[in-house]
LUMTORKOL-967492 format. One record per residue (C-alpha): residue number from 0; x, y, z. Coordinates in Angstrom, 2 decimals, padded with zeros to 5 digits, m for minus. Layout:
N
NODE  num        u        v        w
NODE  NUM        X        Y        Z
...
This chain:
694
NODE  num        u        v        w
NODE    0   042.95  m013.91   287.80
NODE    1   045.25  m016.59   286.43
NODE    2   042.31  m018.58   285.20
NODE    3   040.72  m015.51   283.59
NODE    4   044.03  m014.96   281.66
NODE    5   044.04  m018.40   280.28
NODE    6   040.62  m018.25   278.74
NODE    7   041.67  m015.31   276.46
NODE    8   044.64  m017.04   274.89
NODE    9   043.43  m020.57   273.87
NODE   10   047.05  m021.73   272.70
NODE   11   048.67  m020.55   275.95
NODE   12   045.77  m021.92   277.98
NODE   13   046.21  m025.32   276.42
NODE   14   050.05  m025.31   277.11
NODE   15   049.70  m024.33   280.77
NODE   16   046.71  m026.60   281.38
NODE   17   048.89  m029.46   280.30
NODE   18   051.68  m028.39   282.66
NODE   19   049.39  m028.38   285.62
NODE   20   047.66  m031.72   284.63
NODE   21   050.54  m033.84   283.87
NODE   22   053.95  m032.16   284.24
NODE   23   054.91  m034.32   281.13
NODE   24   053.82  m031.82   278.37
NODE   25   053.14  m032.81   274.79
NODE   26   054.14  m035.54   272.43
NODE   27   057.51  m037.26   272.44
NODE   28   059.92  m036.51   269.66
NODE   29   060.47  m039.38   267.30
NODE   30   063.90  m040.62   267.66
NODE   31   066.13  m041.79   264.66
NODE   32   066.29  m045.57   264.38
NODE   33   069.71  m046.72   265.47
NODE   34   071.36  m049.32   263.25
NODE   35   071.70  m052.61   264.88
NODE   36   075.07  m053.67   266.17
NODE   37   077.11  m055.54   263.57
NODE   38   077.66  m059.04   264.26
NODE   39   081.22  m059.58   265.38
NODE   40   083.16  m061.29   262.74
NODE   41   086.82  m062.92   262.97
NODE   42   089.61  m061.04   261.44
NODE   43   089.78  m061.19   257.76
NODE   44   092.74  m060.87   255.38
NODE   45   093.32  m057.12   254.81
NODE   46   091.81  m056.03   258.13
NODE   47   095.22  m055.29   259.54
NODE   48   096.21  m053.23   256.35
NODE   49   093.09  m051.05   256.76
NODE   50   093.73  m050.47   260.55
NODE   51   097.24  m049.39   259.63
NODE   52   095.74  m046.88   257.38
NODE   53   093.47  m045.65   260.16
NODE   54   096.43  m045.43   262.47
NODE   55   098.24  m043.16   259.91
NODE   56   095.10  m041.02   259.55
NODE   57   094.87  m040.57   263.26
NODE   58   098.46  m039.19   263.14
NODE   59   097.25  m036.69   260.36
NODE   60   099.58  m038.53   257.91
NODE   61   097.36  m038.01   254.99
NODE   62   099.72  m039.22   252.31
NODE   63   100.62  m042.56   253.92
NODE   64   096.85  m043.04   254.87
NODE   65   095.76  m042.53   251.36
NODE   66   098.31  m044.92   250.05
NODE   67   097.28  m047.67   252.37
NODE   68   093.49  m047.15   251.61
NODE   69   094.17  m047.36   248.04
NODE   70   096.28  m050.43   248.35
NODE   71   093.45  m052.06   250.51
NODE   72   090.97  m051.29   247.75
NODE   73   093.30  m052.80   245.17
NODE   74   093.74  m055.96   247.05
NODE   75   090.33  m056.34   248.80
NODE   76   087.66  m054.55   246.72
NODE   77   085.01  m056.58   248.38
NODE   78   086.56  m056.37   251.80
NODE   79   084.45  m055.54   254.73
NODE   80   086.15  m052.15   255.06
NODE   81   085.96  m051.28   251.46
NODE   82   083.09  m048.68   252.00
NODE   83   085.16  m047.17   254.61
NODE   84   088.16  m046.94   252.40
NODE   85   086.14  m045.17   249.69
NODE   86   084.76  m042.69   252.09
NODE   87   087.99  m042.05   253.99
NODE   88   089.98  m041.36   250.79
NODE   89   087.15  m038.83   249.88
NODE   90   087.66  m037.17   253.28
NODE   91   091.41  m037.04   252.74
NODE   92   090.94  m035.15   249.50
NODE   93   088.41  m032.80   251.18
NODE   94   090.96  m032.04   253.90
NODE   95   093.38  m030.97   251.13
NODE   96   090.87  m028.80   249.53
NODE   97   090.58  m030.93   246.42
NODE   98   086.76  m030.94   246.36
NODE   99   086.40  m032.60   242.97
NODE  100   088.29  m035.74   243.66
NODE  101   086.65  m035.76   247.21
NODE  102   083.07  m035.83   245.78
NODE  103   083.98  m038.43   243.33
NODE  104   085.31  m040.85   246.00
NODE  105   082.22  m040.04   248.12
NODE  106   079.78  m040.77   245.33
NODE  107   081.78  m044.13   244.64
NODE  108   081.14  m045.20   248.30
NODE  109   077.46  m044.35   247.97
NODE  110   077.02  m046.20   244.63
NODE  111   078.74  m049.25   245.62
NODE  112   077.52  m049.63   249.17
NODE  113   074.37  m047.47   249.37
NODE  114   073.18  m048.82   252.65
NODE  115   076.40  m048.71   254.70
NODE  116   077.25  m046.30   257.38
NODE  117   080.22  m045.28   255.23
NODE  118   077.77  m044.25   252.55
NODE  119   075.96  m042.03   254.98
NODE  120   079.26  m040.43   256.01
NODE  121   079.93  m039.94   252.35
NODE  122   076.64  m038.09   251.99
NODE  123   077.58  m035.99   254.98
NODE  124   081.03  m035.34   253.33
NODE  125   079.32  m034.18   250.12
NODE  126   076.87  m031.91   252.18
NODE  127   080.00  m030.31   253.66
NODE  128   081.39  m029.70   250.11
NODE  129   077.98  m028.13   249.19
NODE  130   078.18  m025.79   252.14
NODE  131   081.59  m024.59   250.92
NODE  132   080.01  m023.66   247.50
NODE  133   076.78  m022.15   249.22
NODE  134   074.57  m024.80   247.94
NODE  135   072.66  m024.99   251.22
NODE  136   069.43  m026.56   250.11
NODE  137   071.26  m029.51   248.53
NODE  138   073.35  m029.97   251.68
NODE  139   070.20  m030.04   253.85
NODE  140   068.64  m032.43   251.42
NODE  141   071.70  m034.99   251.59
NODE  142   071.68  m034.77   255.48
NODE  143   068.05  m035.78   255.38
NODE  144   068.73  m038.62   253.05
NODE  145   071.34  m039.87   255.32
NODE  146   069.07  m039.69   258.39
NODE  147   066.41  m041.63   256.38
NODE  148   068.68  m044.70   256.62
NODE  149   068.55  m044.90   260.28
NODE  150   072.32  m044.39   261.04
NODE  151   073.78  m045.28   264.41
NODE  152   073.62  m042.65   267.06
NODE  153   077.20  m041.05   266.72
NODE  154   076.58  m040.53   262.98
NODE  155   072.91  m039.25   263.73
NODE  156   074.45  m036.77   266.14
NODE  157   076.94  m035.61   263.40
NODE  158   074.06  m035.07   260.96
NODE  159   071.99  m033.22   263.48
NODE  160   074.90  m030.82   264.22
NODE  161   075.07  m030.13   260.40
NODE  162   071.22  m029.57   260.07
NODE  163   071.27  m027.31   263.21
NODE  164   073.83  m025.18   261.70
NODE  165   072.35  m025.18   258.18
NODE  166   068.86  m024.31   259.42
NODE  167   070.25  m021.45   261.36
NODE  168   072.02  m020.15   258.28
NODE  169   068.89  m020.21   256.14
NODE  170   066.91  m018.57   258.93
NODE  171   064.64  m021.49   259.91
NODE  172   064.98  m021.05   263.61
NODE  173   062.31  m023.66   264.44
NODE  174   064.19  m026.49   262.74
NODE  175   067.57  m025.28   263.92
NODE  176   066.14  m025.45   267.44
NODE  177   064.66  m028.97   267.02
NODE  178   067.96  m030.40   265.87
NODE  179   069.84  m028.63   268.77
NODE  180   067.38  m030.26   271.10
NODE  181   067.99  m033.66   269.48
NODE  182   071.64  m033.31   270.03
NODE  183   071.22  m032.17   273.77
NODE  184   069.02  m035.07   274.53
NODE  185   071.40  m037.74   272.98
NODE  186   074.85  m036.46   273.31
NODE  187   076.87  m037.75   276.34
NODE  188   078.27  m035.62   279.09
NODE  189   080.15  m033.36   279.21
NODE  190   079.18  m032.04   275.78
NODE  191   075.41  m032.23   276.72
NODE  192   075.89  m029.04   278.89
NODE  193   077.54  m027.13   275.94
NODE  194   074.40  m028.22   273.74
NODE  195   072.06  m027.11   276.39
NODE  196   073.55  m023.62   276.27
NODE  197   073.49  m023.76   272.57
NODE  198   069.83  m024.87   272.75
NODE  199   068.76  m021.99   275.03
NODE  200   070.53  m019.49   272.67
NODE  201   068.55  m020.97   269.78
NODE  202   065.23  m020.65   271.89
NODE  203   066.01  m017.02   272.42
NODE  204   065.89  m016.40   268.69
NODE  205   062.49  m017.97   268.21
NODE  206   059.28  m016.07   267.43
NODE  207   055.81  m017.00   268.65
NODE  208   055.06  m018.77   265.28
NODE  209   058.30  m020.88   265.63
NODE  210   057.61  m021.71   269.20
NODE  211   054.11  m023.05   268.14
NODE  212   055.86  m025.17   265.43
NODE  213   058.39  m026.88   267.77
NODE  214   056.09  m027.03   270.80
NODE  215   054.60  m030.65   270.30
NODE  216   058.05  m032.02   269.28
NODE  217   059.94  m031.09   272.57
NODE  218   058.83  m033.26   275.48
NODE  219   061.39  m032.04   277.99
NODE  220   059.51  m029.97   280.53
NODE  221   062.44  m027.89   281.52
NODE  222   063.17  m026.96   277.76
NODE  223   059.51  m026.14   277.38
NODE  224   059.80  m023.73   280.32
NODE  225   062.40  m021.74   278.28
NODE  226   060.12  m021.87   275.40
NODE  227   057.24  m020.37   277.44
NODE  228   059.49  m017.63   278.86
NODE  229   060.69  m016.92   275.35
NODE  230   057.06  m016.75   274.00
NODE  231   056.40  m013.97   276.63
NODE  232   059.53  m011.97   275.67
NODE  233   058.70  m012.29   272.02
NODE  234   055.20  m010.85   272.70
NODE  235   056.94  m007.91   274.58
NODE  236   059.05  m007.27   271.57
NODE  237   055.95  m007.15   269.45
NODE  238   054.28  m004.90   271.95
NODE  239   051.72  m007.41   272.87
NODE  240   052.11  m006.39   276.53
NODE  241   048.85  m008.08   277.79
NODE  242   049.61  m011.43   276.35
NODE  243   053.12  m011.26   277.69
NODE  244   051.83  m010.48   281.25
NODE  245   049.42  m013.40   281.08
NODE  246   052.09  m015.85   280.00
NODE  247   054.74  m014.55   282.52
NODE  248   052.20  m014.77   285.27
NODE  249   051.28  m018.42   284.41
NODE  250   055.06  m019.16   283.89
NODE  251   055.87  m018.12   287.51
NODE  252   053.12  m020.36   288.95
NODE  253   053.99  m023.36   286.76
NODE  254   057.79  m023.12   287.33
NODE  255   058.82  m021.88   290.77
NODE  256   062.40  m021.39   291.27
NODE  257   063.05  m021.26   287.64
NODE  258   066.32  m019.63   286.50
NODE  259   064.41  m016.92   284.77
NODE  260   061.91  m016.42   287.82
NODE  261   063.39  m013.15   288.84
NODE  262   063.52  m011.92   285.36
NODE  263   059.95  m012.92   284.92
NODE  264   058.95  m011.03   288.15
NODE  265   060.71  m007.82   286.78
NODE  266   058.91  m008.00   283.59
NODE  267   055.62  m008.49   285.26
NODE  268   056.33  m005.40   287.35
NODE  269   057.14  m003.27   284.32
NODE  270   054.23  m004.58   282.39
NODE  271   051.77  m004.04   285.25
NODE  272   053.08  m000.53   285.66
NODE  273   052.65   000.14   281.82
NODE  274   049.15  m001.38   281.70
NODE  275   047.86   000.13   284.83
NODE  276   045.76   003.27   284.48
NODE  277   044.76   006.18   286.62
NODE  278   041.24   005.39   288.18
NODE  279   038.48   006.95   286.37
NODE  280   040.70   008.80   283.78
NODE  281   039.35   008.93   280.19
NODE  282   041.21   010.13   277.20
NODE  283   039.58   012.03   274.28
NODE  284   041.21   012.25   270.97
NODE  285   039.32   014.57   268.49
NODE  286   039.76   017.19   265.83
NODE  287   039.53   020.41   267.70
NODE  288   041.29   022.36   264.82
NODE  289   041.72   021.90   261.20
NODE  290   039.15   020.84   258.47
NODE  291   036.99   018.61   260.84
NODE  292   036.97   020.97   263.84
NODE  293   033.12   021.26   263.73
NODE  294   032.67   017.59   264.17
NODE  295   035.35   017.32   266.81
NODE  296   033.92   020.08   268.91
NODE  297   030.43   018.75   268.71
NODE  298   031.66   015.35   269.81
NODE  299   033.46   016.89   272.72
NODE  300   030.32   018.69   273.74
NODE  301   028.62   015.49   273.91
NODE  302   031.26   013.78   275.91
NODE  303   031.33   016.45   278.33
NODE  304   027.56   016.48   278.70
NODE  305   027.71   012.88   279.48
NODE  306   030.30   013.40   282.21
NODE  307   028.31   016.37   283.72
NODE  308   025.06   014.41   283.82
NODE  309   026.97   011.45   285.71
NODE  310   028.67   013.77   288.14
NODE  311   025.69   015.40   289.23
NODE  312   023.84   012.31   290.20
NODE  313   023.93   010.25   293.54
NODE  314   026.55   007.85   292.17
NODE  315   028.82   010.51   290.98
NODE  316   032.32   009.44   289.88
NODE  317   035.56   011.41   290.06
NODE  318   036.13   011.20   286.42
NODE  319   038.98   013.01   284.93
NODE  320   038.76   013.89   281.14
NODE  321   042.10   014.38   279.17
NODE  322   041.62   015.87   275.81
NODE  323   044.04   015.97   272.88
NODE  324   043.62   017.67   269.55
NODE  325   044.39   015.48   266.50
NODE  326   044.09   018.46   263.87
NODE  327   043.07   015.44   261.69
NODE  328   046.85   014.88   261.12
NODE  329   048.24   011.24   261.59
NODE  330   051.31   012.31   263.20
NODE  331   049.58   014.61   265.61
NODE  332   047.13   011.96   266.47
NODE  333   049.82   009.37   267.18
NODE  334   051.52   011.80   269.51
NODE  335   048.08   012.30   271.23
NODE  336   047.77   008.64   271.91
NODE  337   051.09   008.60   273.47
NODE  338   050.39   011.72   275.67
NODE  339   047.14   010.13   276.81
NODE  340   048.92   006.97   277.89
NODE  341   051.42   009.00   279.82
NODE  342   048.60   010.93   281.53
NODE  343   047.16   007.63   282.82
NODE  344   044.08   007.31   280.56
NODE  345   042.34   004.03   280.63
NODE  346   040.64   004.32   277.32
NODE  347   040.46   006.74   274.47
NODE  348   037.33   008.06   272.81
NODE  349   037.89   008.97   269.22
NODE  350   039.15   010.11   266.88
NODE  351   037.20   010.75   263.85
NODE  352   039.77   011.43   261.18
NODE  353   043.24   009.96   261.38
NODE  354   041.67   007.01   262.96
NODE  355   044.01   004.31   261.42
NODE  356   047.16   006.06   262.67
NODE  357   045.70   006.44   266.14
NODE  358   044.43   002.91   266.39
NODE  359   047.74   001.45   265.32
NODE  360   049.57   003.40   268.05
NODE  361   046.82   002.44   270.62
NODE  362   047.27  m001.09   269.84
NODE  363   050.98  m000.92   270.05
NODE  364   050.54   000.68   273.48
NODE  365   047.78  m001.64   274.59
NODE  366   045.21   000.93   275.38
NODE  367   041.54   000.58   274.34
NODE  368   040.38   003.12   271.61
NODE  369   036.80   003.56   270.58
NODE  370   036.89   005.13   267.03
NODE  371   034.26   007.16   265.27
NODE  372   035.21   006.07   261.68
NODE  373   033.98   004.08   258.77
NODE  374   037.40   003.10   257.70
NODE  375   037.47  m000.39   256.33
NODE  376   039.10  m002.90   258.51
NODE  377   039.81  m000.43   261.33
NODE  378   039.17  m003.16   264.09
NODE  379   041.56  m005.56   262.30
NODE  380   044.28  m003.46   263.72
NODE  381   044.17  m005.40   266.91
NODE  382   042.09  m006.47   269.95
NODE  383   042.32  m002.98   271.60
NODE  384   040.68  m001.21   268.68
NODE  385   036.91  m000.66   268.67
NODE  386   034.52   001.07   266.39
NODE  387   031.15   002.65   267.61
NODE  388   029.80   004.33   264.53
NODE  389   027.29   003.79   261.68
NODE  390   029.09   001.85   259.08
NODE  391   028.16   000.81   255.50
NODE  392   027.96  m002.82   256.67
NODE  393   025.47  m001.78   259.43
NODE  394   023.31   000.27   256.84
NODE  395   022.95  m002.43   254.20
NODE  396   022.46  m005.27   256.90
NODE  397   019.59  m003.12   258.60
NODE  398   017.94  m002.31   255.18
NODE  399   017.96  m005.79   253.82
NODE  400   016.79  m007.44   256.90
NODE  401   013.84  m005.01   257.02
NODE  402   012.73  m005.98   253.55
NODE  403   013.44  m009.66   253.61
NODE  404   012.38  m010.64   257.07
NODE  405   009.73  m008.03   257.90
NODE  406   008.11  m007.16   254.50
NODE  407   008.99  m010.70   253.07
NODE  408   010.37  m009.31   249.69
NODE  409   013.02  m011.01   247.82
NODE  410   013.73  m009.12   244.54
NODE  411   016.15  m006.21   244.45
NODE  412   017.59  m003.75   242.02
NODE  413   020.54  m001.22   242.43
NODE  414   021.10   001.98   240.68
NODE  415   024.35   003.73   241.69
NODE  416   026.98   006.32   240.74
NODE  417   030.09   004.70   239.37
NODE  418   032.42   006.24   242.06
NODE  419   033.83   005.06   245.36
NODE  420   030.84   005.61   247.45
NODE  421   028.42   004.22   245.04
NODE  422   030.33   001.11   244.07
NODE  423   031.20   000.29   247.81
NODE  424   027.51   000.36   248.76
NODE  425   026.46  m001.45   245.61
NODE  426   028.78  m004.41   246.38
NODE  427   027.89  m004.56   250.11
NODE  428   024.16  m004.42   249.34
NODE  429   024.40  m007.02   246.72
NODE  430   026.30  m009.37   249.04
NODE  431   023.93  m008.84   251.83
NODE  432   020.90  m009.57   249.69
NODE  433   022.45  m012.87   248.68
NODE  434   023.41  m013.60   252.33
NODE  435   019.89  m013.04   253.60
NODE  436   018.23  m015.19   250.84
NODE  437   017.08  m012.46   248.41
NODE  438   018.29  m011.91   244.78
NODE  439   019.40  m008.88   242.83
NODE  440   017.83  m008.85   239.50
NODE  441   019.52  m005.78   238.01
NODE  442   022.24  m003.23   238.69
NODE  443   022.95  m000.15   236.64
NODE  444   025.69   002.36   237.19
NODE  445   025.85   005.91   236.03
NODE  446   028.24   008.69   235.73
NODE  447   028.28   010.95   238.83
NODE  448   028.05   013.91   236.45
NODE  449   024.88   012.68   234.83
NODE  450   021.68   014.42   235.19
NODE  451   019.42   012.79   232.68
NODE  452   018.87   009.08   233.72
NODE  453   016.55   008.05   230.98
NODE  454   018.80   005.51   229.47
NODE  455   019.95   004.09   232.77
NODE  456   016.41   003.65   233.93
NODE  457   015.50   002.01   230.67
NODE  458   018.40  m000.46   231.01
NODE  459   017.35  m001.24   234.57
NODE  460   013.78  m002.06   233.50
NODE  461   014.52  m003.70   230.12
NODE  462   013.10  m001.13   227.65
NODE  463   016.32   000.32   226.26
NODE  464   017.45  m001.11   222.89
NODE  465   020.72   000.26   221.19
NODE  466   020.31   001.60   217.80
NODE  467   022.96   000.22   215.34
NODE  468   025.62   002.75   214.72
NODE  469   025.02   002.84   210.94
NODE  470   021.42   003.66   211.48
NODE  471   021.88   006.46   213.88
NODE  472   020.96   009.87   212.46
NODE  473   023.64   012.55   212.48
NODE  474   022.58   015.63   214.49
NODE  475   022.24   018.74   212.50
NODE  476   021.44   021.26   215.21
NODE  477   022.86   021.19   218.75
NODE  478   019.83   021.30   221.09
NODE  479   020.50   022.71   224.55
NODE  480   019.39   020.31   227.26
NODE  481   016.83   020.90   229.68
NODE  482   018.08   023.47   232.34
NODE  483   016.55   021.48   235.14
NODE  484   019.30   018.91   234.55
NODE  485   022.17   021.31   234.98
NODE  486   023.87   022.10   238.20
NODE  487   025.01   025.53   238.60
NODE  488   028.35   024.94   239.91
NODE  489   031.20   022.95   238.54
NODE  490   031.97   021.95   242.15
NODE  491   028.75   019.91   242.33
NODE  492   029.23   017.62   239.50
NODE  493   029.76   014.40   241.60
NODE  494   029.34   013.08   245.16
NODE  495   032.90   013.90   246.12
NODE  496   032.25   017.59   245.06
NODE  497   028.90   017.87   246.46
NODE  498   030.19   016.39   249.81
NODE  499   033.88   017.08   249.49
NODE  500   034.43   015.98   253.15
NODE  501   035.05   012.16   253.20
NODE  502   033.53   012.05   256.65
NODE  503   030.41   013.84   255.34
NODE  504   030.16   011.50   252.42
NODE  505   030.23   008.34   254.60
NODE  506   028.03   009.56   257.47
NODE  507   025.69   012.11   256.20
NODE  508   027.11   014.69   258.55
NODE  509   026.59   017.73   256.26
NODE  510   024.74   020.92   256.54
NODE  511   023.17   022.27   253.36
NODE  512   024.10   025.72   252.00
NODE  513   020.90   027.68   252.21
NODE  514   021.94   029.35   248.82
NODE  515   022.37   025.89   247.23
NODE  516   020.23   025.55   244.15
NODE  517   017.08   023.54   244.04
NODE  518   015.34   021.94   241.08
NODE  519   012.28   024.18   240.53
NODE  520   010.11   021.55   238.88
NODE  521   009.71   017.95   238.19
NODE  522   012.47   016.51   236.08
NODE  523   011.66   014.95   232.76
NODE  524   013.45   012.66   230.50
NODE  525   014.73   013.67   227.16
NODE  526   012.58   011.35   225.20
NODE  527   008.98   012.06   223.78
NODE  528   005.99   010.40   224.99
NODE  529   005.85   008.43   221.69
NODE  530   009.18   006.96   222.42
NODE  531   008.20   005.62   225.77
NODE  532   008.01   001.86   226.16
NODE  533   006.08  m000.07   228.83
NODE  534   008.51  m000.77   231.76
NODE  535   009.30  m004.30   232.76
NODE  536   009.73  m003.95   236.64
NODE  537   010.57  m007.24   238.09
NODE  538   011.90  m006.03   241.45
NODE  539   010.23  m004.93   244.71
NODE  540   013.09  m002.60   246.11
NODE  541   015.31  m000.25   244.30
NODE  542   018.45   000.76   246.17
NODE  543   020.18   004.10   245.32
NODE  544   023.29   004.97   247.27
NODE  545   023.75   008.69   246.26
NODE  546   023.43   012.08   247.68
NODE  547   020.11   014.03   247.95
NODE  548   020.75   016.26   245.16
NODE  549   021.42   013.50   242.55
NODE  550   018.66   011.45   244.14
NODE  551   016.23   014.31   243.85
NODE  552   016.84   014.19   240.01
NODE  553   016.48   010.54   239.76
NODE  554   013.15   009.89   241.64
NODE  555   010.85   011.99   239.27
NODE  556   012.41   010.27   236.25
NODE  557   011.71   006.86   237.58
NODE  558   007.99   007.83   237.87
NODE  559   008.02   009.20   234.40
NODE  560   009.31   005.92   233.13
NODE  561   006.50   004.07   235.05
NODE  562   008.77   002.54   237.69
NODE  563   006.07   002.56   240.33
NODE  564   004.75   000.53   243.11
NODE  565   008.20  m000.35   244.41
NODE  566   010.18   000.70   247.63
NODE  567   012.86   003.43   246.97
NODE  568   015.72   002.87   249.40
NODE  569   018.74   004.91   250.29
NODE  570   021.61   005.30   252.69
NODE  571   021.64   007.71   255.59
NODE  572   022.56   010.49   253.10
NODE  573   018.89   010.47   252.23
NODE  574   018.10   011.67   255.65
NODE  575   018.33   015.28   254.51
NODE  576   015.57   017.89   253.97
NODE  577   017.07   018.56   250.63
NODE  578   015.63   015.35   249.24
NODE  579   012.17   016.24   250.37
NODE  580   012.46   019.71   248.90
NODE  581   013.64   018.36   245.49
NODE  582   011.19   015.57   245.04
NODE  583   008.46   015.75   247.54
NODE  584   005.72   013.81   245.73
NODE  585   008.08   011.25   244.27
NODE  586   009.91   010.50   247.53
NODE  587   006.92   009.59   249.64
NODE  588   007.45   006.38   251.69
NODE  589   011.08   006.23   250.53
NODE  590   013.08   004.30   253.11
NODE  591   016.57   004.93   254.53
NODE  592   018.57   004.29   257.49
NODE  593   020.50   006.31   259.97
NODE  594   022.29   006.00   263.15
NODE  595   020.47   008.69   265.09
NODE  596   016.97   010.18   264.67
NODE  597   016.43   013.19   266.95
NODE  598   012.60   013.22   266.32
NODE  599   012.54   009.63   267.76
NODE  600   009.67   008.87   270.16
NODE  601   012.29   007.29   272.51
NODE  602   012.40   008.89   275.95
NODE  603   016.14   008.54   276.00
NODE  604   016.40   010.47   272.78
NODE  605   014.09   013.03   273.80
NODE  606   015.89   013.73   276.86
NODE  607   019.30   013.79   275.21
NODE  608   018.05   016.27   272.54
NODE  609   016.39   018.61   274.94
NODE  610   019.36   018.72   277.28
NODE  611   021.95   019.19   274.55
NODE  612   019.83   022.02   273.04
NODE  613   019.44   023.71   276.41
NODE  614   023.10   023.58   276.92
NODE  615   024.68   024.38   273.55
NODE  616   021.75   026.20   271.83
NODE  617   021.38   023.95   268.88
NODE  618   020.21   020.37   268.32
NODE  619   022.66   017.43   268.29
NODE  620   023.40   015.25   265.25
NODE  621   024.61   011.73   264.72
NODE  622   028.30   012.57   265.68
NODE  623   026.97   013.93   269.12
NODE  624   024.89   011.07   269.67
NODE  625   027.50   008.41   269.18
NODE  626   030.03   010.52   271.34
NODE  627   027.37   010.62   274.10
NODE  628   026.59   006.99   273.94
NODE  629   030.35   005.99   273.87
NODE  630   030.98   007.95   276.90
NODE  631   028.15   006.60   278.87
NODE  632   029.13   003.08   278.04
NODE  633   032.65   003.68   279.30
NODE  634   031.53   005.33   282.51
NODE  635   029.13   002.42   283.01
NODE  636   032.21   000.09   283.10
NODE  637   034.23   002.43   285.28
NODE  638   031.28   002.66   287.83
NODE  639   031.63  m001.04   288.53
NODE  640   035.06  m000.49   290.02
NODE  641   037.83  m003.04   290.47
NODE  642   039.04  m002.40   286.83
NODE  643   042.73  m001.26   287.12
NODE  644   044.35  m002.58   284.18
NODE  645   043.72  m001.53   280.46
NODE  646   043.30  m005.01   279.25
NODE  647   040.69  m005.61   281.90
NODE  648   038.86  m002.57   280.62
NODE  649   039.21  m003.97   277.04
NODE  650   037.78  m007.33   278.06
NODE  651   034.91  m005.66   279.91
NODE  652   033.98  m003.52   276.93
NODE  653   033.45  m006.71   274.87
NODE  654   031.00  m007.91   277.48
NODE  655   028.84  m004.83   278.21
NODE  656   025.48  m004.14   276.80
NODE  657   023.95  m000.70   276.67
NODE  658   020.23  m001.14   276.41
NODE  659   019.05   002.49   276.27
NODE  660   021.48   004.37   274.17
NODE  661   020.36   007.39   272.04
NODE  662   021.76   005.56   269.06
NODE  663   019.98   002.39   269.97
NODE  664   021.05  m000.56   272.03
NODE  665   024.81  m001.22   271.80
NODE  666   027.15  m004.02   272.43
NODE  667   030.68  m004.88   270.99
NODE  668   031.46  m008.07   269.19
NODE  669   034.63  m010.06   269.93
NODE  670   036.34  m008.29   266.96
NODE  671   035.69  m004.88   268.34
NODE  672   032.84  m003.84   266.02
NODE  673   029.69  m002.31   267.53
NODE  674   026.54  m004.52   267.34
NODE  675   023.67  m002.11   266.77
NODE  676   020.22  m001.95   265.32
NODE  677   020.12   001.43   263.37
NODE  678   017.11   003.63   262.92
NODE  679   015.03   002.87   259.83
NODE  680   013.24   005.98   258.53
NODE  681   010.64   006.93   255.87
NODE  682   009.45   010.00   254.24
NODE  683   005.87   010.90   255.19
NODE  684   004.59   014.18   253.71
NODE  685   007.41   016.70   254.48
NODE  686   008.92   014.90   257.41
NODE  687   010.90   011.71   258.32
NODE  688   009.16   009.36   260.63
NODE  689   010.44   006.09   262.27
NODE  690   009.60   002.88   260.77
NODE  691   008.20   000.75   263.64
NODE  692   009.61  m002.70   264.05
NODE  693   008.46  m005.53   266.30
């Protein structure tokens, strides 16, 4: 099991692999160059005077020491102790709190003797003055300047002490730890033990990114053991329990008898208890009340049907289903995730709405969750979050692949409503065409309230020419527009009103009102036959991501403007009888995509539809189909046995392949997104039929 853990976290795997292989991990830290020992010289004139000043300074007789050093500089300005005298006078002023004179003497030492050890101590003195005035960055820069000269070890240690403190002050825990480490490795006993304790305290403040930053610069194996332990506890603080468990397990193997061994064992016990789930326990989080109750109850029907079918077979599993209602509210969904974890669920099916909030909480609690949402970036929440649903990316990828790689067409155009749904699909489709080697030769947007599409179509095919404003005739009589272009209700002016439910708009999960108005005859443009110009259609495929009602107005007008002999293509919203009712003759051979086709010739689909209808009295839709397949996928994993931890179930979900799902073959990519081949449909007569692919 240990090796399995290591494969999932490359960085940790590399660390521990090196521990096992060499016991001498990483690269050595570059040590500062120590200044060569000065050549012993005989006593010179003035040496005794300088030593007298040092003796006075050791007694803290600052006045006498300053007088002697001043006399020394007056008599022996080039003496070998002149750099020290300048620096020490500066330090005397600093001790008195006279920062101005102190800095002046320090800088004199630096200017006259820039390469001397005294000059480096003067730099350190100025750095201390900067700290007093809260000029931390300048103090750090001076310390590094002093280090660059390769000072002797005692001075290096003094500089490292300053830097360890200063980096801690500015919140740079990685550099603070590195300098504490250098001090610990180079300072003589008994201070080394004090700095070892200080170093451990510094390591205890590191986050995983800081640990990664210092890892290769710390070669001491014992210190690295503290880094590994801290990495695990930092992951616990960030609720990454599975990572922490993996690291702690490897830690105990690599460092038996470590001071933190018992603490690691206790953490492993707690994390194992937290991540363990009750065998065969499945959580279900769906909107069973509120605005999306219909979808939630249909999905629950499919989940329960999948369970009942499995439990009646020869390989029946004692599956326990725990159901929580989200009411489509974020806070209720979050609480539902917590309750499912407490109930011992190994995985959560759902939700539909409130998916982002539920996914974030599931990730925090390290429980796999399979969402039914098209929310952008939902799987980016974390590695426990999955999506099994038809998405805009899936739709455009399937459509473009069909035309480019099966029909060998390369020229596309887009006509889209200028609102969220239309612009989202327009951009995705355009990007996918480019990615697969095609080209978009035209794209025209229109107002969602628009009913006359003459100008939009003319712009798309290159037959619209603007009339200069000074030549435009002023209208004398206001002519009422063709009633076929009016929608009877103000609530059906755009896609958001026609399909006010966002789940409906994004999935096509809507049921038409039988009293909803229909266009009674073919729509025509508001131009006379004399005004018509020959269309210049330079594309093979026209993509229109809009609802059936708007599309039903557009298709007849395309024919009127001679936009013919092309493929008309739409999203799964086109999979609606309303589109056929509104524009039957103009919609023939139109192509669309959907996640489920209940009239499929697939044996799995026919069996699912018949069974669902016999139990619940109505036919299933796309929501029921995805819920059914999701449940079967999870039960397939649980039937394998030997999966007791939630992270094991998560990992197994990324390896499974469901070949005979009612929504098609299904697998999950490494990022939790479903890998699916959606159903391609076309209109034939008054029906939808499957597009056969090899």
